[in-house]
TORPA-4810 file (N, C-alpha, C, O; in nm, 3 decimals):
<nodes>
NODE_1_-0.700_2.146_0.587_-0.669_2.004_0.591_-0.603_1.974_0.726_-0.508_2.041_0.765_M
NODE_2_-0.652_1.872_0.796_-0.598_1.839_0.927_-0.460_1.776_0.914_-0.420_1.731_0.807_S
NODE_3_-0.387_1.775_1.025_-0.253_1.717_1.027_-0.257_1.570_0.990_-0.173_1.523_0.914_T
NODE_4_-0.354_1.496_1.044_-0.361_1.353_1.014_-0.394_1.330_0.867_-0.342_1.236_0.807_I
NODE_5_-0.479_1.415_0.808_-0.510_1.402_0.665_-0.386_1.427_0.582_-0.361_1.357_0.484_T
NODE_6_-0.307_1.528_0.620_-0.181_1.555_0.550_-0.086_1.437_0.563_-0.016_1.403_0.468_K
NODE_7_-0.082_1.375_0.682_0.006_1.260_0.702_-0.036_1.144_0.613_0.050_1.077_0.554_M
NODE_8_-0.166_1.121_0.601_-0.214_1.011_0.516_-0.186_1.042_0.370_-0.147_0.953_0.294_I
NODE_9_-0.207_1.167_0.328_-0.178_1.204_0.189_-0.029_1.184_0.160_0.007_1.131_0.055_A
NODE_10_0.056_1.226_0.252_0.201_1.208_0.234_0.235_1.060_0.231_0.319_1.016_0.152_A
NODE_11_0.171_0.982_0.318_0.196_0.838_0.321_0.152_0.773_0.191_0.214_0.677_0.145_A
NODE_12_0.044_0.823_0.131_-0.003_0.768_0.004_0.103_0.783_-0.104_0.134_0.688_-0.176_S
NODE_13_0.159_0.902_-0.114_0.263_0.926_-0.213_0.389_0.850_-0.176_0.450_0.786_-0.262_V
NODE_14_0.428_0.856_-0.048_0.549_0.787_-0.005_0.534_0.637_-0.024_0.629_0.569_-0.062_A
NODE_15_0.413_0.585_0.002_0.390_0.443_-0.016_0.413_0.399_-0.159_0.469_0.293_-0.182_G
NODE_16_0.370_0.479_-0.254_0.390_0.445_-0.393_0.536_0.464_-0.434_0.593_0.379_-0.502_L
NODE_17_0.596_0.574_-0.392_0.729_0.606_-0.441_0.841_0.537_-0.366_0.948_0.515_-0.423_L
NODE_18_0.821_0.502_-0.240_0.931_0.452_-0.161_0.915_0.308_-0.116_0.994_0.261_-0.034_N
NODE_19_0.817_0.235_-0.167_0.796_0.100_-0.120_0.903_0.003_-0.169_0.923_-0.102_-0.109_S
NODE_20_0.972_0.036_-0.276_1.085_-0.042_-0.324_1.198_0.054_-0.356_1.179_0.176_-0.354_V
NODE_21_1.315_0.000_-0.387_1.433_0.084_-0.407_1.421_0.183_-0.522_1.464_0.298_-0.510_D
NODE_22_1.362_0.142_-0.633_1.353_0.228_-0.750_1.254_0.341_-0.726_1.144_0.319_-0.675_A
NODE_23_1.294_0.460_-0.761_1.203_0.575_-0.752_1.123_0.583_-0.881_1.175_0.562_-0.991_K
NODE_24_0.996_0.614_-0.866_0.906_0.624_-0.981_0.867_0.769_-0.999_0.833_0.838_-0.902_I
NODE_25_0.871_0.814_-1.122_0.827_0.948_-1.155_0.726_0.941_-1.268_0.684_0.833_-1.310_G
NODE_26_0.688_1.058_-1.316_0.595_1.064_-1.429_0.658_1.148_-1.538_0.703_1.260_-1.513_I
NODE_27_0.663_1.094_-1.658_0.710_1.167_-1.774_0.595_1.256_-1.819_0.491_1.207_-1.863_N
NODE_28_0.613_1.388_-1.807_0.502_1.480_-1.838_0.465_1.480_-1.985_0.353_1.515_-2.020_S
NODE_29_0.558_1.442_-2.072_0.527_1.437_-2.216_0.441_1.317_-2.252_0.344_1.328_-2.327_S
NODE_30_0.478_1.201_-2.197_0.405_1.079_-2.231_0.298_1.043_-2.129_0.212_0.959_-2.155_T
NODE_31_0.303_1.108_-2.011_0.213_1.080_-1.899_0.222_0.935_-1.854_0.123_0.875_-1.811_R
NODE_32_0.343_0.878_-1.864_0.367_0.742_-1.819_0.454_0.744_-1.695_0.533_0.836_-1.674_Q
NODE_33_0.439_0.639_-1.611_0.530_0.620_-1.500_0.666_0.581_-1.557_0.674_0.502_-1.651_F
NODE_34_0.773_0.636_-1.499_0.908_0.604_-1.544_0.997_0.578_-1.423_0.971_0.628_-1.313_V
NODE_35_1.102_0.498_-1.444_1.197_0.471_-1.337_1.310_0.573_-1.341_1.305_0.668_-1.419_D
NODE_36_1.412_0.553_-1.258_1.525_0.646_-1.249_1.598_0.663_-1.383_1.661_0.766_-1.406_D
NODE_37_1.588_0.563_-1.470_1.657_0.566_-1.599_1.567_0.614_-1.712_1.606_0.610_-1.829_N
NODE_38_1.447_0.661_-1.679_1.355_0.712_-1.780_1.277_0.604_-1.853_1.206_0.633_-1.949_G
NODE_39_1.290_0.479_-1.809_1.218_0.370_-1.874_1.074_0.365_-1.824_1.048_0.387_-1.706_R
NODE_40_0.980_0.336_-1.914_0.840_0.323_-1.875_0.823_0.206_-1.780_0.887_0.102_-1.795_S
NODE_41_0.737_0.225_-1.681_0.708_0.121_-1.583_0.560_0.084_-1.596_0.473_0.171_-1.597_V
NODE_42_0.535_-0.045_-1.607_0.398_-0.094_-1.615_0.367_-0.167_-1.486_0.441_-0.257_-1.445_V
NODE_43_0.259_-0.128_-1.421_0.218_-0.192_-1.297_0.116_-0.302_-1.326_0.025_-0.285_-1.407_F
NODE_44_0.134_-0.414_-1.257_0.039_-0.526_-1.260_0.007_-0.555_-1.115_0.096_-0.586_-1.036_H
NODE_45_-0.120_-0.545_-1.078_-0.146_-0.561_-0.937_-0.287_-0.600_-0.902_-0.369_-0.637_-0.985_G
NODE_46_-0.310_-0.588_-0.772_-0.438_-0.628_-0.716_-0.486_-0.522_-0.619_-0.410_-0.438_-0.571_V
NODE_47_-0.615_-0.529_-0.591_-0.681_-0.442_-0.496_-0.692_-0.517_-0.363_-0.741_-0.630_-0.359_N
NODE_48_-0.647_-0.455_-0.254_-0.655_-0.516_-0.121_-0.727_-0.417_-0.030_-0.666_-0.324_0.022_V
NODE_49_-0.857_-0.438_-0.012_-0.938_-0.347_0.070_-1.026_-0.431_0.161_-1.102_-0.515_0.115_V
NODE_50_-1.015_-0.406_0.291_-1.097_-0.475_0.391_-1.182_-0.370_0.460_-1.132_-0.291_0.540_Y
NODE_51_-1.311_-0.369_0.429_-1.401_-0.263_0.475_-1.472_-0.296_0.606_-1.564_-0.224_0.647_K
NODE_52_-1.431_-0.403_0.672_-1.487_-0.439_0.802_-1.371_-0.457_0.901_-1.259_-0.488_0.862_V
NODE_53_-1.403_-0.438_1.029_-1.303_-0.452_1.134_-1.235_-0.588_1.126_-1.305_-0.689_1.118_D
NODE_54_-1.104_-0.595_1.127_-1.005_-0.498_1.171_-0.949_-0.408_1.061_-0.850_-0.338_1.084_P
NODE_55_-1.009_-0.406_0.943_-0.976_-0.313_0.834_-0.836_-0.334_0.776_-0.780_-0.243_0.715_Y
NODE_56_-0.781_-0.451_0.795_-0.648_-0.484_0.741_-0.645_-0.636_0.723_-0.702_-0.709_0.804_I
NODE_57_-0.578_-0.684_0.618_-0.572_-0.829_0.600_-0.497_-0.897_0.714_-0.408_-0.837_0.776_P
NODE_58_-0.533_-1.021_0.740_-0.463_-1.097_0.843_-0.324_-1.135_0.795_-0.303_-1.164_0.677_T
NODE_59_-0.230_-1.136_0.888_-0.092_-1.173_0.858_-0.064_-1.318_0.897_0.044_-1.370_0.870_Q
NODE_60_-0.162_-1.381_0.958_-0.145_-1.517_1.008_-0.160_-1.621_0.900_-0.110_-1.605_0.788_G
NODE_61_-0.230_-1.727_0.933_-0.248_-1.841_0.844_-0.313_-1.798_0.712_-0.397_-1.708_0.709_E
NODE_62_-0.272_-1.865_0.603_-0.325_-1.834_0.471_-0.476_-1.851_0.468_-0.531_-1.950_0.517_F
NODE_63_-0.542_-1.753_0.411_-0.687_-1.758_0.389_-0.711_-1.690_0.255_-0.673_-1.574_0.237_N
NODE_64_-0.772_-1.760_0.162_-0.786_-1.707_0.026_-0.870_-1.580_0.018_-0.872_-1.516_-0.087_D
NODE_65_-0.938_-1.542_0.125_-1.018_-1.420_0.124_-0.970_-1.314_0.222_-1.000_-1.196_0.204_E
NODE_66_-0.897_-1.353_0.327_-0.869_-1.259_0.435_-0.722_-1.230_0.460_-0.691_-1.136_0.534_L
NODE_67_-0.632_-1.306_0.403_-0.491_-1.288_0.439_-0.411_-1.212_0.334_-0.445_-1.212_0.215_S
NODE_68_-0.307_-1.149_0.380_-0.200_-1.097_0.294_-0.072_-1.121_0.374_-0.011_-1.029_0.428_L
NODE_69_-0.034_-1.248_0.378_0.081_-1.290_0.457_0.199_-1.319_0.364_0.194_-1.288_0.244_N
NODE_70_0.305_-1.378_0.418_0.424_-1.406_0.338_0.394_-1.495_0.218_0.447_-1.473_0.109_D
NODE_71_0.308_-1.596_0.238_0.271_-1.685_0.127_0.197_-1.608_0.018_0.225_-1.626_-0.101_E
NODE_72_0.103_-1.524_0.058_0.029_-1.443_-0.039_0.122_-1.351_-0.117_0.112_-1.340_-0.239_D
NODE_73_0.212_-1.286_-0.046_0.306_-1.194_-0.110_0.396_-1.269_-0.207_0.422_-1.222_-0.317_I
NODE_74_0.444_-1.385_-0.166_0.526_-1.469_-0.254_0.447_-1.509_-0.379_0.501_-1.507_-0.490_S
NODE_75_0.321_-1.544_-0.361_0.236_-1.579_-0.476_0.222_-1.460_-0.570_0.232_-1.476_-0.692_N
NODE_76_0.198_-1.341_-0.515_0.184_-1.222_-0.600_0.309_-1.203_-0.685_0.300_-1.176_-0.805_L
NODE_77_0.425_-1.216_-0.623_0.551_-1.201_-0.697_0.562_-1.309_-0.804_0.597_-1.280_-0.918_V
NODE_78_0.532_-1.434_-0.768_0.539_-1.544_-0.865_0.444_-1.523_-0.983_0.473_-1.565_-1.095_D
NODE_79_0.332_-1.456_-0.958_0.234_-1.431_-1.063_0.265_-1.305_-1.144_0.187_-1.267_-1.231_W
NODE_80_0.377_-1.240_-1.115_0.419_-1.123_-1.190_0.359_-0.992_-1.142_0.363_-0.892_-1.214_G
NODE_81_0.304_-0.991_-1.023_0.245_-0.868_-0.969_0.354_-0.779_-0.910_0.449_-0.828_-0.848_M
NODE_82_0.340_-0.648_-0.928_0.435_-0.553_-0.872_0.365_-0.433_-0.808_0.427_-0.329_-0.784_N
NODE_83_0.234_-0.448_-0.780_0.156_-0.335_-0.731_0.039_-0.382_-0.647_-0.030_-0.478_-0.682_F
NODE_84_0.016_-0.314_-0.535_-0.102_-0.337_-0.452_-0.167_-0.203_-0.421_-0.100_-0.110_-0.377_V
NODE_85_-0.295_-0.195_-0.444_-0.374_-0.079_-0.400_-0.432_-0.118_-0.265_-0.522_-0.201_-0.257_R
NODE_86_-0.380_-0.056_-0.159_-0.415_-0.094_-0.023_-0.514_0.006_0.036_-0.481_0.124_0.054_L
NODE_87_-0.633_-0.040_0.066_-0.733_0.045_0.128_-0.702_0.069_0.274_-0.674_-0.025_0.349_G
NODE_88_-0.707_0.195_0.315_-0.691_0.232_0.455_-0.821_0.301_0.496_-0.854_0.408_0.446_V
NODE_89_-0.894_0.237_0.587_-1.025_0.285_0.626_-1.014_0.391_0.733_-0.948_0.372_0.835_M
NODE_90_-1.080_0.505_0.710_-1.074_0.614_0.806_-1.129_0.572_0.942_-1.076_0.612_1.046_W
NODE_91_-1.235_0.489_0.943_-1.291_0.447_1.071_-1.193_0.363_1.152_-1.211_0.346_1.272_E
NODE_92_-1.089_0.309_1.087_-0.984_0.238_1.161_-0.877_0.336_1.209_-0.815_0.314_1.313_A
NODE_93_-0.854_0.442_1.133_-0.755_0.542_1.171_-0.806_0.625_1.289_-0.733_0.650_1.384_V
NODE_94_-0.932_0.668_1.281_-0.992_0.753_1.385_-1.118_0.683_1.436_-1.229_0.715_1.394_E
NODE_95_-1.099_0.588_1.527_-1.211_0.507_1.577_-1.303_0.589_1.667_-1.423_0.561_1.677_R
NODE_96_-1.247_0.689_1.733_-1.322_0.783_1.814_-1.278_0.922_1.771_-1.159_0.944_1.748_T
NODE_97_-1.370_1.015_1.759_-1.337_1.148_1.711_-1.218_1.207_1.787_-1.218_1.218_1.910_E
NODE_98_-1.116_1.243_1.711_-0.996_1.305_1.768_-0.895_1.209_1.826_-0.791_1.251_1.875_G
NODE_99_-0.925_1.078_1.822_-0.834_0.977_1.876_-0.788_0.888_1.761_-0.869_0.819_1.699_V
NODE_100_-0.659_0.890_1.734_-0.604_0.818_1.620_-0.540_0.687_1.664_-0.468_0.682_1.764_Y
NODE_101_-0.567_0.581_1.590_-0.519_0.448_1.622_-0.380_0.429_1.560_-0.367_0.382_1.447_D
NODE_102_-0.278_0.465_1.636_-0.142_0.455_1.585_-0.100_0.309_1.566_-0.015_0.280_1.482_T
NODE_103_-0.159_0.217_1.642_-0.128_0.075_1.624_-0.174_0.028_1.486_-0.103_-0.047_1.420_A
NODE_104_-0.292_0.072_1.442_-0.341_0.038_1.308_-0.248_0.096_1.202_-0.211_0.027_1.107_Y
NODE_105_-0.210_0.222_1.217_-0.121_0.285_1.120_0.015_0.216_1.116_0.076_0.205_1.009_L
NODE_106_0.062_0.169_1.231_0.189_0.094_1.235_0.176_-0.038_1.160_0.269_-0.078_1.089_E
NODE_107_0.062_-0.106_1.174_0.040_-0.231_1.100_0.037_-0.204_0.950_0.093_-0.282_0.872_K
NODE_108_-0.027_-0.095_0.910_-0.030_-0.058_0.768_0.112_-0.031_0.719_0.151_-0.078_0.612_I
NODE_109_0.189_0.044_0.797_0.327_0.074_0.761_0.410_-0.054_0.747_0.487_-0.068_0.653_N
NODE_110_0.394_-0.146_0.841_0.468_-0.273_0.836_0.431_-0.354_0.713_0.518_-0.416_0.651_N
NODE_111_0.304_-0.355_0.677_0.259_-0.428_0.559_0.317_-0.366_0.432_0.364_-0.437_0.343_L
NODE_112_0.315_-0.233_0.424_0.374_-0.165_0.308_0.522_-0.196_0.297_0.573_-0.220_0.188_I
NODE_113_0.592_-0.196_0.409_0.735_-0.227_0.411_0.759_-0.369_0.362_0.849_-0.393_0.281_T
NODE_114_0.679_-0.463_0.411_0.694_-0.604_0.371_0.669_-0.620_0.221_0.743_-0.692_0.153_K
NODE_115_0.567_-0.553_0.169_0.541_-0.559_0.025_0.658_-0.499_-0.052_0.702_-0.555_-0.153_L
NODE_116_0.708_-0.385_-0.006_0.821_-0.321_-0.072_0.944_-0.408_-0.075_1.016_-0.411_-0.175_G
NODE_117_0.969_-0.478_0.034_1.085_-0.568_0.039_1.073_-0.680_-0.063_1.174_-0.736_-0.106_E
NODE_118_0.950_-0.713_-0.101_0.927_-0.817_-0.202_0.926_-0.758_-0.343_0.908_-0.832_-0.441_A
NODE_119_0.944_-0.625_-0.355_0.945_-0.561_-0.487_0.808_-0.517_-0.533_0.786_-0.494_-0.652_G
NODE_120_0.714_-0.506_-0.440_0.578_-0.467_-0.475_0.552_-0.325_-0.429_0.564_-0.293_-0.310_I
NODE_121_0.516_-0.239_-0.523_0.480_-0.100_-0.492_0.341_-0.099_-0.428_0.257_-0.183_-0.457_Y
NODE_122_0.320_-0.002_-0.340_0.191_0.010_-0.272_0.136_0.149_-0.290_0.206_0.248_-0.267_T
NODE_123_0.010_0.157_-0.330_-0.062_0.282_-0.331_-0.160_0.278_-0.216_-0.249_0.194_-0.213_L
NODE_124_-0.144_0.369_-0.120_-0.237_0.377_-0.007_-0.359_0.453_-0.054_-0.350_0.568_-0.097_V
NODE_125_-0.474_0.387_-0.046_-0.599_0.446_-0.090_-0.684_0.473_0.033_-0.745_0.381_0.088_D
NODE_126_-0.689_0.599_0.077_-0.764_0.634_0.197_-0.913_0.633_0.164_-0.958_0.699_0.070_A
NODE_127_-0.989_0.559_0.243_-1.134_0.550_0.226_-1.203_0.622_0.339_-1.325_0.626_0.344_H
</nodes>
């Protein structure tokens, strides 16, 4: 497994577990997600995957198909959402063989942080 693949795998787990203050674990007996106090956690969320360049939702003006900005995040919270499955496209991470787009990864990190600050957990789904 390459170093970058390991970084993405670690980011996937970290994105889910560290996007908000509460740590999430799994109760091996019930196979349910649990919080620090052992309470079951139920996720309600949406899929956010952009499979064409720039491979990340726009942060600018609201667009019902292309944005994931502050207004969108606020709407998700208002609608009771606490989870986003965020697609990270490999062709955006490694646009040229052996050359990694750290600017793209930084944008992904910033988006995960913003979601976490709103109380939304993020699962990074590497495509």
